[in-house]
C-alpha positions as CSV (number, residue, x, y, z in Angstrom):
1,M,-41.2,135.6,45.6
2,T,-41.2,138.2,48.5
3,D,-42.2,137.2,52.2
4,S,-45.1,138.1,53.5
5,T,-46.2,139.8,50.2
6,L,-49.6,140.6,51.6
7,P,-50.5,141.6,55.4
8,T,-52.0,139.1,57.4
9,P,-55.2,140.2,59.2
10,L,-54.5,137.7,62.1
11,H,-51.7,137.3,64.2
12,A,-50.1,134.7,65.9
13,G,-51.6,135.6,69.7
14,T,-54.7,135.8,68.1
15,P,-57.1,133.4,69.2
16,S,-59.2,130.9,66.9
17,S,-62.0,132.5,65.5
18,R,-63.3,129.2,63.4
19,P,-62.1,126.1,65.1
20,V,-61.9,123.4,62.4
21,A,-64.6,120.9,62.4
22,A,-62.7,118.1,61.1
23,V,-60.6,117.1,58.1
24,M,-60.5,114.6,55.6
25,A,-57.3,113.1,54.1
26,V,-57.2,112.2,50.5
27,V,-54.8,110.1,49.1
28,V,-55.0,109.3,45.5
29,T,-52.8,106.5,44.3
30,H,-52.3,104.1,41.1
31,G,-52.5,100.7,43.0
32,V,-50.0,99.6,45.6
33,T,-47.3,101.6,44.4
34,R,-43.4,101.7,45.7
35,Y,-44.6,104.9,47.4
36,L,-47.5,104.4,49.4
37,T,-46.8,102.5,52.2
38,T,-44.1,105.1,53.2
39,T,-46.8,107.7,52.5
40,L,-49.5,105.8,54.7
41,A,-47.2,105.4,57.8
42,A,-46.3,109.1,57.7
43,L,-50.4,110.0,57.3
44,A,-50.9,107.4,60.5
45,A,-47.8,108.9,62.4
46,Q,-49.4,112.8,62.7
47,T,-49.4,114.4,66.0
48,R,-52.9,115.4,65.2
49,A,-54.9,112.6,62.9
50,P,-57.6,113.5,60.4
51,G,-60.9,112.3,60.9
52,R,-61.0,110.3,57.9
53,V,-58.7,109.0,55.5
54,L,-59.8,108.3,52.2
55,V,-57.7,106.1,49.8
56,V,-58.6,106.4,46.2
57,D,-57.2,103.8,44.1
58,V,-57.2,105.2,40.3
59,S,-56.4,102.1,38.6
60,A,-58.4,100.1,35.3
61,E,-59.0,96.8,37.8
62,H,-59.7,97.0,42.0
63,D,-55.8,96.4,43.4
64,A,-57.3,94.2,46.7
65,G,-53.7,95.6,48.4
66,V,-54.6,99.2,48.5
67,P,-57.2,98.8,51.2
68,Q,-54.9,96.2,52.8
69,V,-51.6,98.6,53.3
70,A,-53.7,101.4,54.8
71,G,-55.3,99.3,57.2
72,E,-51.9,97.7,58.3
73,A,-50.4,101.3,58.3
74,F,-53.0,102.5,60.6
75,A,-53.5,99.6,62.6
76,A,-50.0,99.7,63.6
77,R,-49.9,103.6,64.8
78,A,-53.2,102.3,66.9
79,T,-51.2,99.6,68.1
80,E,-48.5,102.2,69.6
81,D,-51.0,104.8,71.2
82,L,-52.6,102.3,73.4
83,G,-52.0,103.1,76.6
84,S,-51.2,101.1,79.7
85,D,-55.0,100.9,80.5
86,G,-55.5,99.7,77.0
87,R,-57.1,103.0,75.8
88,G,-56.0,105.6,73.5
89,A,-57.1,108.4,71.0
90,P,-59.5,106.2,68.3
91,P,-57.9,106.0,64.8
92,P,-59.3,107.6,61.8
93,E,-62.0,106.1,59.8
94,V,-60.2,104.6,57.0
95,L,-62.0,103.8,53.7
96,A,-60.3,102.8,50.6
97,V,-62.2,104.0,47.2
98,H,-62.0,102.5,43.5
99,A,-62.2,105.2,41.2
100,P,-61.3,103.5,37.7
101,G,-61.1,106.0,34.7
102,A,-60.2,109.3,36.7
103,R,-57.9,111.0,34.4
104,T,-56.2,114.0,37.3
105,F,-55.5,114.1,40.7
106,G,-58.6,116.3,41.0
107,D,-61.3,114.4,38.7
108,A,-60.3,111.6,41.4
109,V,-60.7,113.3,44.2
110,R,-64.5,114.5,43.2
111,R,-65.4,110.8,42.0
112,A,-64.1,109.7,45.4
113,L,-66.3,112.7,47.3
114,A,-68.7,112.2,45.1
115,G,-71.0,109.3,46.9
116,L,-69.0,109.2,50.1
117,S,-71.3,109.8,53.3
118,P,-70.0,110.9,56.6
119,H,-70.8,107.3,58.2
120,G,-69.1,105.5,54.9
121,G,-72.5,105.2,52.7
122,T,-73.3,106.5,49.8
123,A,-74.9,109.3,50.6
124,A,-74.0,112.9,49.9
125,T,-71.7,114.4,52.5
126,A,-71.1,117.9,54.2
127,G,-69.6,116.8,57.3
128,H,-66.0,117.7,56.7
129,A,-65.1,121.2,56.5
130,W,-61.1,120.5,55.0
131,L,-59.8,118.5,52.7
132,W,-56.3,117.4,53.1
133,L,-54.9,116.7,49.7
134,L,-52.1,114.2,49.3
135,H,-50.3,112.0,46.4
136,D,-49.3,109.0,47.0
137,D,-45.2,109.9,46.7
138,S,-46.0,112.8,49.6
139,A,-44.8,112.0,52.6
140,P,-46.1,114.6,55.1
141,E,-43.8,115.1,58.4
142,P,-45.6,114.3,61.5
143,S,-46.7,117.8,62.3
144,A,-47.6,119.2,58.9
145,L,-51.2,118.6,59.7
146,A,-51.0,120.0,63.4
147,E,-49.1,123.2,61.5
148,L,-51.9,123.2,58.5
149,V,-54.9,123.3,60.9
150,R,-53.5,125.8,63.4
151,A,-52.6,128.3,60.5
152,V,-56.1,127.9,59.1
153,E,-57.8,128.5,62.8
154,K,-56.3,131.6,62.8
155,A,-57.0,133.1,59.4
156,P,-60.6,133.1,59.0
157,S,-60.1,134.1,55.1
158,V,-57.7,131.4,54.3
159,A,-59.1,128.6,51.8
160,I,-55.9,127.1,50.7
161,A,-52.8,126.5,53.2
162,G,-49.8,124.5,51.3
163,V,-47.0,123.4,52.6
164,K,-43.3,123.8,52.6
165,Q,-42.3,120.5,50.0
166,R,-38.8,118.8,50.3
167,T,-36.9,115.8,47.8
168,W,-38.2,112.3,48.8
169,T,-34.7,111.4,48.6
170,D,-31.8,112.3,51.7
171,P,-30.4,114.7,52.0
172,P,-33.1,116.5,52.0
173,R,-33.5,119.8,49.7
174,L,-36.0,122.4,48.8
175,L,-38.5,122.3,46.2
176,E,-40.9,125.1,46.7
177,V,-42.2,127.2,49.4
178,G,-45.4,128.4,47.8
179,V,-45.4,129.4,43.8
180,R,-45.7,132.7,41.7
181,T,-46.0,133.6,38.4
182,S,-44.4,136.4,35.9
183,R,-47.3,138.2,33.7
184,S,-46.7,136.0,30.9
185,G,-47.3,132.6,33.2
186,R,-44.1,132.1,33.5
187,R,-43.5,129.8,37.0
188,M,-41.5,130.8,39.6
189,T,-40.5,129.4,43.3
190,G,-37.6,131.7,44.2
191,I,-35.5,128.0,45.2
192,D,-32.1,127.4,44.0
193,D,-31.9,123.7,42.5
194,A,-30.9,121.5,45.3
195,E,-30.9,124.5,47.8
196,V,-31.0,123.4,51.6
197,D,-33.5,124.1,54.1
198,Q,-32.0,126.4,56.7
199,G,-35.2,128.2,56.9
200,Q,-34.5,130.7,54.7
201,H,-37.9,131.2,52.8
202,D,-40.2,130.6,56.4
203,G,-41.1,134.1,56.5
204,R,-43.3,133.8,53.6
205,D,-47.0,133.8,54.1
206,D,-49.4,134.8,51.2
207,V,-48.5,133.8,47.8
208,L,-50.0,133.3,44.6
209,G,-50.4,129.2,44.6
210,V,-49.6,126.3,46.6
211,G,-48.8,122.8,45.2
212,I,-51.6,120.5,45.5
213,A,-49.4,117.8,47.0
214,G,-50.2,118.3,50.9
215,A,-52.6,121.5,50.4
216,L,-55.3,121.6,53.2
217,V,-58.0,122.9,51.0
218,R,-61.6,124.4,52.5
219,R,-64.5,121.5,51.7
220,D,-66.8,124.3,50.3
221,V,-64.4,126.1,48.5
222,W,-63.2,122.9,46.6
223,D,-67.2,122.2,45.8
224,A,-68.1,126.3,44.6
225,L,-64.5,126.2,42.5
226,G,-65.2,122.3,41.1
227,G,-62.2,121.4,41.9
228,T,-58.9,121.3,39.9
229,D,-59.3,122.2,35.7
230,P,-59.5,118.6,34.5
231,A,-58.0,120.0,30.9
232,L,-54.6,120.8,32.5
233,G,-53.8,116.9,33.2
234,R,-51.4,116.1,35.9
235,F,-49.1,119.3,36.0
236,G,-50.2,123.0,37.1
237,D,-53.5,121.7,39.2
238,G,-52.3,123.5,42.5
239,L,-51.4,126.6,41.2
240,D,-54.6,127.0,38.8
241,L,-57.0,126.4,42.0
242,S,-55.2,128.6,44.1
243,R,-55.0,131.6,41.4
244,R,-58.9,131.0,41.4
245,A,-59.2,130.7,44.7
246,R,-57.9,133.9,45.3
247,L,-60.0,135.7,42.6
248,A,-62.9,134.6,44.2
249,G,-61.9,136.5,47.4
250,H,-59.9,133.9,49.4
251,R,-56.8,133.9,50.7
252,V,-54.0,131.3,49.9
253,V,-51.1,130.7,52.4
254,V,-47.9,128.5,52.7
255,V,-47.3,127.3,56.0
256,P,-43.2,126.8,55.9
257,S,-43.2,124.8,59.5
258,A,-45.2,121.8,57.7
259,A,-43.5,119.8,55.2
260,V,-44.1,117.2,52.8
261,R,-41.4,114.9,51.1
262,H,-42.5,115.1,48.0
263,A,-40.8,112.5,45.4
264,R,-42.5,114.3,42.0
265,A,-42.6,110.7,40.5
266,G,-44.6,112.2,37.8
267,Y,-42.5,115.1,37.2
268,H,-39.4,113.0,37.0
269,G,-40.5,110.2,35.1
270,L,-40.0,107.8,37.7
271,R,-43.2,105.6,37.5
272,D,-41.8,102.9,35.7
273,A,-38.3,103.3,37.0
274,P,-36.3,100.4,38.9
275,V,-37.1,100.5,42.6
276,A,-33.5,99.8,42.9
277,D,-32.7,103.3,41.1
278,L,-34.9,105.6,43.2
279,E,-33.0,105.8,46.6
280,V,-29.4,106.4,44.8
281,D,-28.6,110.1,44.8
282,A,-24.8,110.0,44.3
283,D,-24.6,114.0,43.7
284,S,-26.6,114.2,47.0
285,D,-29.2,116.8,44.9
286,G,-32.1,115.4,46.3
287,V,-33.2,114.0,42.6
288,P,-32.5,110.5,42.3
289,D,-29.7,109.7,39.6
290,S,-32.6,108.0,37.6
291,A,-34.7,110.6,37.2
292,D,-35.6,112.4,33.9
293,P,-37.9,115.2,33.3
294,R,-37.5,115.0,29.7
295,R,-40.3,112.0,29.7
296,S,-43.2,114.3,31.3
297,F,-41.8,117.4,29.4
298,A,-44.7,117.2,26.3
299,A,-47.8,117.2,29.2
300,R,-45.9,120.3,31.4
301,R,-45.6,122.0,28.0
302,R,-49.0,121.4,27.1
303,S,-50.6,122.3,30.1
304,L,-48.7,125.5,30.4
305,L,-49.8,126.6,27.5
306,H,-53.4,126.1,28.4
307,H,-53.1,128.0,31.6
308,R,-51.8,131.1,29.6
309,L,-54.7,130.7,27.1
310,T,-57.4,130.3,30.1
311,T,-56.0,133.3,32.3
312,V,-55.0,135.7,30.1
313,P,-58.3,138.7,29.1
314,L,-60.0,137.8,26.1
315,P,-59.1,140.4,24.1
316,L,-55.3,139.4,24.6
317,M,-55.9,135.4,23.5
318,P,-55.3,136.0,19.6
319,V,-52.1,137.5,21.1
320,V,-51.0,135.2,22.8
321,A,-51.8,132.4,20.4
322,V,-49.4,133.8,17.9
323,L,-46.7,134.2,20.0
324,A,-47.1,130.7,21.5
325,V,-46.3,129.1,17.9
326,V,-43.6,131.7,16.9
327,V,-41.8,131.0,20.5
328,G,-42.6,127.2,20.1
329,A,-40.7,127.6,16.7
330,I,-37.5,129.4,18.5
331,R,-37.8,126.8,21.1
332,S,-37.6,124.1,18.5
333,L,-34.5,125.6,17.1
334,V,-32.5,126.0,20.4
335,R,-33.7,122.3,21.2
336,V,-32.0,121.1,17.6
337,T,-29.0,123.2,18.4
338,T,-28.8,121.4,22.2
339,K,-29.1,118.1,20.4
340,E,-32.5,117.1,21.6
341,P,-34.7,116.2,18.3
342,A,-37.6,114.7,20.6
343,L,-38.0,117.8,22.3
344,A,-37.6,120.1,19.6
345,V,-40.9,118.1,17.8
346,T,-42.6,118.5,21.0
347,E,-41.8,122.6,21.4
348,L,-43.1,122.6,17.3
349,G,-46.4,120.9,18.2
350,A,-47.4,121.7,21.6
351,P,-48.6,125.0,20.5
352,F,-51.3,123.3,17.7
353,V,-52.0,120.6,20.1
354,A,-53.5,123.5,22.9
355,L,-54.8,125.5,20.7
356,S,-56.5,122.6,19.2
357,R,-58.6,122.3,22.5
358,L,-60.6,125.1,22.2
359,R,-63.5,123.3,23.8
360,A,-61.8,122.8,26.6
361,I,-60.2,126.3,26.9
362,A,-63.9,127.7,26.5
363,R,-64.9,125.7,29.6
364,S,-61.8,126.5,31.5
365,R,-62.5,130.2,31.0
366,T,-66.1,130.1,31.4
367,R,-65.5,127.8,35.0
368,A,-63.0,130.8,36.0
369,R,-65.1,133.5,34.9
370,A,-68.2,132.1,37.3
371,T,-66.4,132.0,40.6
372,R,-64.4,135.4,39.8
373,R,-65.1,138.1,42.4
374,L,-62.1,140.1,42.0
375,P,-60.2,142.0,38.9
376,R,-57.3,139.9,37.4
377,R,-55.0,143.5,38.6
378,A,-55.8,142.0,42.0
379,L,-53.0,139.6,41.9
380,R,-50.4,141.8,40.5
381,P,-48.9,142.2,44.3
382,L,-48.5,138.5,44.0
383,Q,-46.9,138.2,40.7
384,A,-43.3,138.8,40.0
385,T,-42.1,141.6,37.7
386,W,-39.9,141.5,34.9
387,R,-36.9,142.1,37.2
388,D,-37.6,139.4,39.5
389,V,-37.3,136.8,36.7
390,W,-34.1,138.6,34.9
391,A,-33.1,138.3,38.9
392,E,-33.9,134.8,38.9
393,W,-32.8,133.5,35.6
394,R,-29.2,135.0,36.5
395,D,-29.0,133.5,39.5
396,R,-29.5,130.3,38.2
397,R,-27.1,131.1,35.2
398,L,-24.6,131.9,38.1
399,A,-25.6,128.9,40.0
400,R,-24.8,126.5,37.0
401,A,-21.1,128.1,36.1
402,E,-20.3,127.6,39.7
403,V,-21.7,123.9,39.7
404,R,-19.6,123.4,36.7
405,K,-16.4,125.2,38.0
406,V,-16.6,122.9,41.0
407,G,-16.9,120.5,39.1
408,Q,-14.1,121.1,36.9
409,A,-12.1,121.9,40.0
410,P,-9.9,119.2,41.9
411,S,-11.1,118.2,45.4
412,E,-8.9,118.3,48.2
413,L,-8.8,114.2,48.3
414,E,-8.0,114.5,44.3
415,L,-4.9,117.5,45.1
416,G,-3.5,115.3,47.4
417,E,-3.5,111.8,45.5
418,L,-2.5,114.2,42.4
419,A,0.6,115.4,45.0
420,A,1.6,111.9,45.7
421,L,1.7,110.6,42.1
422,A,4.3,113.7,41.2
423,S,6.5,112.7,43.7
424,R,6.2,109.3,42.9
425,R,7.0,110.0,39.0
426,R,10.1,112.2,40.3
427,A,11.2,109.9,42.5
428,G,11.2,107.4,39.4
429,L,12.9,109.4,37.0
430,G,15.8,110.3,39.2
431,A,16.3,106.4,39.9
432,L,16.2,105.6,36.2
433,A,18.7,108.7,35.4
434,A,21.2,107.4,38.0
435,V,20.6,103.6,36.6
436,L,21.3,105.0,33.0
437,V,24.4,107.1,34.3
438,A,25.9,103.8,36.1
439,A,25.1,101.6,33.3
440,T,26.9,104.3,30.4
441,A,29.9,104.7,33.0
442,L,30.5,101.2,33.3
443,A,30.1,100.5,29.5
444,L,31.9,102.9,28.2
445,G,34.3,104.5,31.2
446,Q,37.3,103.0,30.5
447,L,37.1,104.3,26.6
448,I,36.3,107.7,28.0
449,L,38.8,108.1,30.2
450,S,41.6,107.1,27.3
451,V,40.0,110.0,25.2
452,A,39.9,112.1,27.5
453,G,43.9,111.4,28.5
454,G,45.0,111.9,25.0
455,A,44.8,108.8,23.4
456,T,43.5,108.7,19.8
457,L,40.3,107.9,18.5
458,I,39.8,105.8,15.4
459,G,37.3,104.6,13.3
460,P,35.9,103.6,10.1
461,A,33.1,106.6,10.6
462,L,35.5,109.0,11.7
463,V,37.9,111.4,9.9
464,P,41.3,111.5,10.5
465,T,42.9,114.5,12.8
466,A,45.8,114.8,14.7
467,A,44.4,117.4,16.8
468,R,43.8,116.1,20.4
469,L,40.3,116.7,22.4
470,A,41.7,120.2,24.2
471,E,42.8,121.6,20.4
472,L,39.5,120.4,19.2
473,W,37.6,122.3,22.4
474,D,39.6,125.1,21.5
475,V,38.7,125.7,18.0
């Protein structure tokens, strides 16, 4: 991903031509999760508060703790903001909505917005111009919303503004600063594993896509696009929404100055992990040691194949379908050689599962075609070339080799301990040799001196000889 791939029509000094009327923050959660309290506290600590906060609970049964946790988070913030005269900034309106049966993040947002009025009733609403979309495990930094709003106010053509995503655990590591894909649909972030954020990617602006967690989306664009594609499931929805927005003639940008800590609990399979294991990160790579992305591999693979089948030109769909089956078989054999039988079965079956959902593919293609205003080739400047794919693969391979090399090489502390151990061993061997010499001299010293002086050494196991020791030496 290149920095500032497309020219930005408005610069930092350009006055705002479309002020943001209001922002509604939407947090989707499955009851009171282990992340929700932290996320809501971070949302309440924003330097620019949203006009309304909508907490959507998608659990099968209503969790009374959700509105309680939300109310407590913003009540505590309101108390802190009170001035000496007892007055302060008005707190945002906090609403908790129960949306049981929502299968995806976008589905939950659509259901919650469908019957919401500007005043909290059950009528249609158009009062909020922007939606700030958050997962329950995505805690924004205090200035995140202010930076997003500043970016979209300066560029009216922007419909989606994404954030810089960092890891949930400390020390924070980079996850993504915008997303792009190869021509074949390979998702690329241009960020190495466990990469430290030193501002090296802060020059990025226009991108092909952004993650849905922390994204600021214009409400009319969300409605026009129909939200995210429900057939994708839990993964790939941000990239798909961004891509359709691009083809509809809107800009998609990433705002590196706006950061969100994202646990990616669904990706890492942490939803059912013990609470005590979530904060354990012994190797400081930004990922909890209990994380296991293999738990979500099947859903991610099906989502990727569905995305490829819905974005490819119609004449090439049969080719992509055949390639998916062939590549799936090859990848399955590779998984067998790496002793991952469960993933081998997933690799083999995922193409057939994706191809069996022809109606979902047709609906997704129809949805995308209805809003497309630009040809697909308009996305090529934002996509990665085969050289970029090769360079990223090479860099990742070299990085993994370096990690293995560093992991196998002893550290300075270990080198010091090994040197001390070698010194102790040498001292011990020297002392043992001295003791053995002393014991030998004490036990056999008189005998050795007699033989050396010319005495005859006689024994039943010795052949009799009249030669002396000196004569034997000469022989």
